[in-house]
N, C-alpha and C positions, 0 to 999 in steps of 0.2 A: 751487765752492768749491777753492782751490787753496791747499796748506799745506805750508809748508817752512821755508828759511833765504834770508836776503839779508843784502848788506853795506849799509853807509851810501851807497854810490855808486848805489844804485838808486832812481829816482823814479818812482814809481806813479800812475795818474790813473785816470779812470774806464775807459779803453779797457785800460790794462796794467797787471797786478798781479804777485804772486810767481811767477816762473817766465818770465815774458814779457820779462824783462830782461836782459843778459848776466851779471850777478852775483847773480841769485837762482835758485833751485832750488825746485821745486814738485811735490808728487804730487796728483791730481785723481782721486780714487774715483769720480766720478759718471761722467765719461767713460773712465775708467780709464785713464789716461794719466801721463805724467811731463812736465813741463815745463821747459827751459832756452833760451828764444827759440824753438827747434823742438821738437817733440813726437813720442813714440814711445810704443808701448803697453807699459803697465808695472802688476804688481798686480793686483788684483781689485777687484770694486765694493764700496764701503761701503754702510753704512744709518745711518738715524737712531738714535744710541744707541751706535753703533760707538767703538771707541778707538783712535785713531791715536798711535803713537810715533814720533817724527821723532830719528834718530840723526844726528850728525855726527862724523866721526873726522879730527881736525885732525892727528894722526900719519901716517895712510894717505891721507888726502885724500879720502875716500869719504862718501856720505850714503846712509843705508838708512833705509826704513820698514817698521814693522810695524802689523799689522791685528789686533787684538784677541790681542796678544802672540805672534803667528805672522809670522816674517821674510817680507817680500816681495821680499828680494833686494836687493844692491847697486842703487840707481839711477843715482847718479852717481859718478865716478870722476876723479883728477885735476882736482880743484876748484881754483879759483884762491886761492892761499894765499901769504904771505910778509909783510913789514913793512907794517904800516899797514891790514893786511886784517882785519877783526872782522865774524863772524857774528852775526846775531840771529835769533829765532824770528819768522815773518812769516805771515800769512794774508790771502786776499783772499776776500771774499765777495760774493754777490749780495743783492738784496733780500729780506729775510724769513728769511735764513740766519742761524744762531746756534751758537756753538761755546764750549766751558768748556774752558780751559786750566789745566792744572796744573804748574808749573815746581818742586814739592817742597814747598809748603806743607802739602799733603795727602799720605798714603800714595799711591804709584803704584801703580795696579791691577796693572800688570805691570812690576815692578821691573827696574832693569838695574845693571851695577856702577857706571857713572857716570851722574849726574844733576847739574842746575843747582845744586841745593842740596842738602846731606846732611841726613839724618834727626837729629831730636834723640836721640840714642842714651843719653845720661844722664838725659833727662826720662822716656825710654820705660822703661828699667829701674827707676826710682824708682816710675812709675805702676803699672807691674805688680807690683810686691812691695806697694805698698799697698792695692791692689784684692784681692789675696789676704788680707791682713789683715784686712780691711772684711769680706770674704764669711765667714772663719771666725769673726770674733768677733760677726756680725750675728745668729748663731742663739741668741745668749745673751739677747738683749733683745726678743724676740719673745713675745708672749702664746700662749695654745693656739690661738686662730684664724689664728696666722700673720700678724699685721699688728699695728702700733702703734694704741693707743686714745687718741684725743682725749678727753681730760678736760674741760679749759677750756681757753680761748686761751693758747696759749703753754705749757701743762702737757701733760705725757704720763705715762700710767699704764704702768710698766716692769715686768717681772718678771725677776728674776735678779740678780745682784751689782751693785749701783751703781758699782763700780770698771770694770766693763766698758764701761758708756756714757761714763764720763770719758775712759778709754783710747782709746773710737772718736772723741770728740770732738777730742782730741789728733791722732790720725792724719788727722782730716779738715782739722785746719789745714794738713798738707802736701799733703792729697790734692786739696781743693776747688779751689786755683788751678792746679793741672795740669788739671783736667776744664774749664778754660775755653779750653784751647787745641785748636785743630780737628784738629791732627795727633792729638793723644794720645787726643780722643775719639773718631777714626774708628779708629785703630789697637788702643788698648787697650780702651776701654769697649764700643764697638760689638761688637767681635769677642769680648768675653767674654760680652756678654749672648747673642750669637748662639750660642755655644758652650753655654748653659744649655739651648736649646731643640733643642739635636742630637739629641738621643736620641728626638724625636718625642712622640707624645700630643698632646692637646690644650693649648691655651694656659693653660687653668685651672689644669692640673695641675702647674704652674711656678711657685709662690707667691713664689719669691726675687726675681724682677724687681720683683715689686710690694713687696716686703719693701726691696730696696735704695733704690726712689724714694720710700720713707718715710722712710728714714736721711736720702736727700738733702735732702728737705725739712725735717729736724729738725735736721741738724746743718750746713748748709751755710748760707751768706747767701743771701738771695732772687735777688739779680743774679747768683750764682756759678750757681745751679740754673738760671735763666731762660736764662744764655748755655750752661750744658752740653746743656741740653734743645735748644734751638735748634740748636746745632751736630750734636747727636746726630740730629735729626730729617733735617737738611740732608744728614748723611752716608747716612741711608738711603734717602733720594730719590736721591741721586746713586748710591748702589749699585744701585738697584731700575733706573733710568733706563739705566744703560750695562752692565747685564748682558746676557751674549750669549743668546740664544735655544738651548734645549739640548731633547732630547725631552722630558723628565720636568719641564721648566720649573722645575727645583729651587732654581735661584737666586732667582726671583721669588715662589717660596712660602716661601722662607726668611727674607728680607727682610720681606715681608708679614706672617708668624708675628711677627717681632719688633715691628713696628710696633702690631700688633694688643695684644701684651702691654703696649706702654708706655702706649697709649690706652686701657686698662682702669683704668689708676691715674686716679682721678677728678681731683686736683688738677693732675697734669701734663697731662692730657686738658684742662683748661680753660684753662691757661696757653697750651698750643700753640694754642687756637682763638681766644684774644683775643688771644695775640700776633701771628698772622697778619693777623686784623682790624686789630690797630693799624697794623702795618707796610703794609696795603692802604691805610688812610685817610691816611697818611704820602706816599702816591704811591709805594710800591715794590711795584708790582702783579706784577713779575715772579716773587718770592718766593711770593706767594699762589697764582700759577696753577703752581707747580711742585706744588703739593699734589695737583692733579689728576692729575699723573704716576701717582700711586699706584693709579689706577683704569684705567690704560690697559695693553691688551696688543699690544705691537708686533707688527706681520706680517713674518715674517723674509722678506728677499729673497734670500737666498742657502740655497737650498732643503738643500744639502749639509751646511754647518755647523750646520742647525738642527734635523738626524737626521731630516727628513721621509721621507727614502728609507729608514730604518731602520723607521719608524713605518707608512708607507705603501707596503709594497714594490711592491704592484701598481697601476700607474695605469691611468686610464679615461677615455675622452671618448665624445662621441656618434659614431657612425658612419653613421647615417641621416638623411638630410634630405630636406625636400620640395621640390618646384618652386622656392619662393623660398630655399633655401638655409636654412630654419629645422629646428631640430631636432625630429625626426619620433620621438617616444616610444612604441615600442609592444613592451613585453616579449614579446608573443607572437610576433614576429616576429624574437628575437635568437636567434643560433645560442648552441649550448651553451658554446662558447669564451668569446663575448661575455659571457652570462651568468654565469661563473664569474669574469671579470675583474672586471663590476660589482659583484658581491658581495664580493669580496677589497677592491676598492677602496672600498665602502661600510664595511666592517668595519674598516678603517684609518681612515677618518673618523671612526667613532665612537669608537675609540681615543683619537684627537687630540682629540675633543670634551668627552670624559671628564675627560683632563688639564688642558683650559683650564676646566674647571667647578670645577676645585678653585682655582685662582687667583680666579676671579669669585666663588666663594662666600667666600673670605678678605676681598675688596675690600668684598662686602656688609657683613661683620662689622665691617670698619672704619666705613662709614657707618652703621651702626646704633648703633655706639658714640657717634658724632658726634651723632646724633638722639635720645639719651637725653634724655627731660624729666623724667625723676624725681630727678636727682642735684640736689636744691636745696639740699643740707646746706651746700655751701662757697660759696653766693653762686648767681648766675643759673645756671640749667639748661644743659646744653651744647648742647641743640637752638635756643635763642633766640640763641646765641652764633653758631651755625653758620648760622642763619637770615640773620642780619645779614652776615654774610661772604658767605654765597650771594647775596645781594641785592646788593651791593657787586661781586661777580663779573660778575653779569647785566648791571647798568649800564655796567659797563667794555666788556664785550663786545658791548652793544648801542649803544653810542656811535659814530657815525661819525666822530667827532673823536679818538677812541682813537689812539693809536701802534700802528700793525699789528703792530709786531714785539714787542710784549708781549701780543697778543691769544692767548687760548686756540686751540692749533690744532685743526682740526676733528675730527681723528682722535681725538685726547683726549676731545672733547665727545661723540662717540659713546659711548664705553665709559663715561664718567661718566653720561650719561643712563639707559643701561641698569640701571647698578648702584644709580643714585639712584631709580629706580622701582622695582626690587626692594625696597630699603630701605623705602620710603615704602609700599608696599603692605602689606609685612610688618606693620609698625606700625599700620596702617589697619585691616587684619583682626583684630589682637589687639584693638584698641578695641572692634571689633565683638563680640567674643566677651564683653568684660567689659561692654559697653552694648548688650544685643541690638536696642533699638530704632534704633540708627544704621545708616547707610547703607553697604553692602559695599563693599568696593573696586571690585568688577565693575561697580558703579552709581555710580562716583566722578563729580563734577563740580565745577566752581567756581560759586559762587553768585555772582549778578550784582552783589550790593552792593559786592564787591570793588572793582568797577570804578569806583564813584563816590563811595565814603565817605572816602577819601584816607587810609585805614591802609596801605594800599599804593602805593608810588610805582613808577610806570611811566614815570619819566624821559622826559618829553615824546615818548613812543611815540605814532603816529596811532591814534585811534579810528576805528571805523566811520563815526562822524557828525562827523569833523573833529577839530580840535584841543580839547584838554579848556579851556583857558582859554576857545574860545568856548562850548562846552557847557555851561560853568557859568553863562553869562550867558544864554543863551538857554532853558535848562531848569531855572534856578532855582526857578519855581514848580512844575515838574513834580516835582522833589526834595521839595519841601516837601510836597506834596500826597499823593505816593505813597509816599514813604520817610521823612516825618518829619524830613528833613535842611535845615536852610540852612546855605548856602556863606557862609564868614567873609565879611564884605562888602569886607575888605581884599583877599581873592585875586581878588575880580571886578573891583576897580578896576585890578588891576595885570594890565592887558590887554598879551599881549606883542605884538611887532612881527609877529611871525608871524601872530598872528590877526588883526590889522589888513589885511595883506596878502591872507587867505583871504577875508575879508568882502569884498574889493574884486574878488577874482577871482571870485567865486562867481556875484554878479549875479542878475538876473532869470531867466537863460536854465537856470540850474541849480534852480529852485524850481519843483517839478512842477506841471503846470496841470490843474485838473480833478481833483486829488487829495482824496479825501473821507475825513471820519472815520467809522470804523464801530466803535460800542461803546466809544467811548472811546479807540482807537488806530486808526493808519493801516492802510488796506488792505495787504496783504502785498505787499511791495515786489518787483520785476522782477529783483532783483540776485542771488537764490538761483540763477538759472539762468543768469547772467553768467559765463563763462569767467575774466574778468580782473578785476582789483582796480583798478590803477592807483594813484590816492590815494584810494583807498575808492570811487573813481568818481563820487564826490559823489552815491551813489544815494540817500543820506539826508539831506534838507536839513533840518537841526535847527533853522534858524530857522521853517521851515514846520511842522515837528513842534510846535513852542512856540505856534505861532497857532493851528493847528488842532484840537488837543488840548484839549478843556474842562477848565478850571481849577477845582478842588475847593476848597470852603471849609478853611479852615484847622482840623481837628478834632483831638482828642486822640488818641493821647498827646501829651504837650509836644513840641514840635520840640528837636532837638538841633543846634548850632551846630558845624560840622565845619572844620579846615583840613587841608590836604595835610601829611603828616608825613613827613619824611625818615628814613632807616634809622637815625641819629644821635638822632633825636628821639624814636624809640619805646621802650615799656617792655615788658614781658612781660604786663603789664595790658591795654595796647593791643591786644595780638595776641589773648590768649585770654579777656581780660574777666574780671569779677567784680563781684559785687554789684547785679545787676542791669544791668551792662555788657555790651554785645554784643561786644565787641574787635572783631574782623575782619568780622564780620556785623553791624554797626551798619547800620541804615537798611533792615530786612528789606522788601522790598517785599509786598503783601498777596497777589501771587500765589505766593509762596514759603511752602512748609510752615515750621511753627515746629519741626519736628522736630529732633534733633542731626542733623548730618551725619558729622562726625568730629571729633577734635581741630583747632582752628582752625589752629594754625602747620601742620598736614600741608596744609592748603587753600592755603595761600602758597605751599609747595615744591611743590605741584603746579602752581600756576600759574607758577612758574619753571620746571619742567619743559616745560611747554608751550613757553614762551619760549624755551628752550635748543634744542627742536628747530627752532624756526623762524629761530636765529640762524645755526646751520651745520651741525647734524645732517642735514638732509634732503640738502643739496649734496653732504656728505661720504658718503651713502649711494648716491647718484648714481655718485660718483666711482669706488666700488668695484667697479662692474658692469662696469668697462672688462676686469678680468680674466678675467670669463666670455665677454664679447665676443670677447677674444683666442683664448681656448680654442677658441670655435666658430670663427673666421676659420681658424685654424691646422688645426683639424679638417676643414674645407671644402677648405682648400688640399691637405692629406695624401691627402685622398680621391680629389682631383682628379689628384694626381701619380700616384696608384696605377693610377688607370684609364688614364693617358696610359703608364705603364710595361706594361701589359697590351696596349696597341694598338701600341706600339712595335714596328717592323718588325726583324727579327732581323739584317738588312744594315746597320742605323744603331747599331752599338755605342757611336759618340760619344754619341749623343742619350740612348740608355738609361744610359749612365755620369752624365751631368750629371743625368737624373732621378732616379737612384739617390742621388747626393749630395743632391738636394733633399728626396727622401725622408727621409735620415738626420737632416738639419737639422730639419724639420719634427717628426719623431717625438721627438727630443731637446727640442725647444722645449715640445710637448704634455707630455712627461714632468715637466719643470719645471713649466710653468704648471699642470697639472692637481693638483699636491702643493700650490702655491701656493694654488689655487680651495679645495681642501679646508680648508686653515686660514682662508680667509676666509668660507666658508660655516658653520666651526664658531664663529669667533668675531665675526662681523657679521651673518650671513643665516641664522642657524639658527632653527628653529622657534619657540624661547622669544624669540628677538630680534622675530620677525614679531610673536608675540603682544603684545609690550609696543607695539609701534607701532600694532596694532589696537586694545588698550586704550586708546592715546593718541587713536586717530582718535575712538573713542566717548566720551571724556572731553569732546573738543571739540565733540563733536555734541549732548551732553547741555548743556553749558554754553550754547552757541548758543540752544539751544530753551528754558532756563529763562530767558535774557537775553531773547529774542523775546517771552518770556511778559510782560515788563513794558512793554509797548508803547513808548512815546517812549524811556523811560530805556535800552533796546537799543542807544540811540547811543552809550553810553559803552563798550562792548564792545570792547576792544582787536582792532586788525585784524589781529594775529598769530594770533587764533584761527581766522578764518576761512582764513588762508595755511595754518596747520597741518592743519586738516580735510581741504582740498584736495590738499595735498603728502603727507599720509601715506596718502591714500588711492591715491595715485599711486605712492608707494613699494611697497605692499602689490601692487599689481596689476602693475609693470613689474620691481621690484627683488629681488624673493624666489623668483621663478621661476625655473626649473623645479624648484629644489631643494624647494621650499615652494609649495604650491599655494593660492592665494587662497580657492578652494572648500572647502578643508579647514579653514577658521577656524570657531569656534564660532558659530553662528547666522548662517553666511556670507550676504551679501546680493547682489543682482546690480546 
């Protein structure tokens, strides 16, 4: 990415961008260079979420860049000026890169004396004064519980002088239109709400935010409240995303606390969830994905600015290696100095981990608010709104036809997955305490009927037995006899071209010869020992299953006709069920126990978590290992260099000097990487994150076991469950060590 200024004379193409032509000037923070046809070193490296300020002085003829408010020095002087020369902001980007511009429509994070558009000074003054009046007068209209009490639709029970409410309504006539402007929401309202929480304490100890939101919904038009809330949340997202990493993560904590306070307000929470879904359905996927930013903790690339030098003053890395160059950890062979360094480093890592956990706990609180299933007083519960949004999010990211530039970044997906696991397990175990007979989260699994009863849309993802349309035809009798389900005939007739192609491709060669039915089911297939999947490797021929499985006569209970429901078509009753309707658990096979597992909506979210891991989480976990590998390589190189220094002849000072230079470079690089690795181990490879992956592995194994018990209906199991079972085991074995050993897992297996 190259960002800067250019004139109208510049002609860009796929090979040349900003800074590559005579009348354009650019800064590249990835390669840490400045560009104007030729290039030289300039500035320092940037990271995702950094803010670059681009200043051009047409009096002095200079261009300067700032990174997160700190000047990088004058980049260019004596730039071309004169009649007919005009400069415009410009940027060149590569595939999948993105940038957000601010020309003054929102408050600048790092304001300067001159900017492209002036702030709305008069409106800012008016909004601040009106907000002070609103705060002072709101105290008079709230009852003892600290909130407005809804009596009937459109009516409110208020205590205090009625003239106060009339006065407030008059104030809001002027105040409400101002709160529809993004600049005023970010500069006035967001900063005002943040100031309420500055004193510390839990969010619940600050009822004023809830009271103000009550007043907003009472005294403003719905479209005004909607626009205000939308702009407020977008401002919080931007503030969180573009906040620099500091040792105590103060910025991130501050913005997450306000987000939590806003989402605690039921009506506002439901609007924000519904609005995100509505914008998603309209194709505005980028805005929906922005909400995932709240669950992300970015890894600092610049250790010094992130304060890791203060937090982890002592660095450490392995110094003993076996013949193959691998880390040979034996604390008994450590010297006293090595032991002190390692322990000091570990203490610093623990301090860092505790600070990251504060942020993670706030993120889990936000998800718990979104997963609230009891707030049905003002319409559909939050959890079902979230569930629909979550399913559409998965669909967009699972589709190969989606625009890659709007897909959720893998690093966001990793953090989102861990927070979602924590939130789901907490609700799962709460339900277990209320209903003792339910399954604890430690034994969680996804029942097999979710895979074939049509209540959960898997958006044409491959099943272990082939395409769903093919399975509906070949196994329709098995569904009727084993699950009392009749597929809607219209769906069977609508055979896709993909299904026809699959039938043509499979042929007789893929039908197992000599296969025998045992006890009404196939003999155990050999695919379990196969290391590859391919396109499910055709390991299970569903046509053969249908022919070989004895067809049972249709018996009570009465068969239920089903059809696949899209996210938009489902209701809460389709998920949770009622009056004898099993909801998501419709079509329970006889092999499945009829005991309650947990709330059915949690089962679908669990299914989505497994899909998330398969989409990009595993791949990202593998990518993060590169930092650990770099530490190992530099440690080996440093030890080798030190051994060469020890052997260097005294008569060759020139060689000794070069070796000492290399030693210094390797040591500096290791100091930097060891601190970065401490962050990654705390945020990505911690013991808690390892337990999450282990839990997910066991969920997949139990799910596969339950599905396998259904015989031929096992073919409906989505392929990604097998992928996640294998990949999560691989991650536990290869990615989390040596910081966390696989043998230390509870009930560790070989």
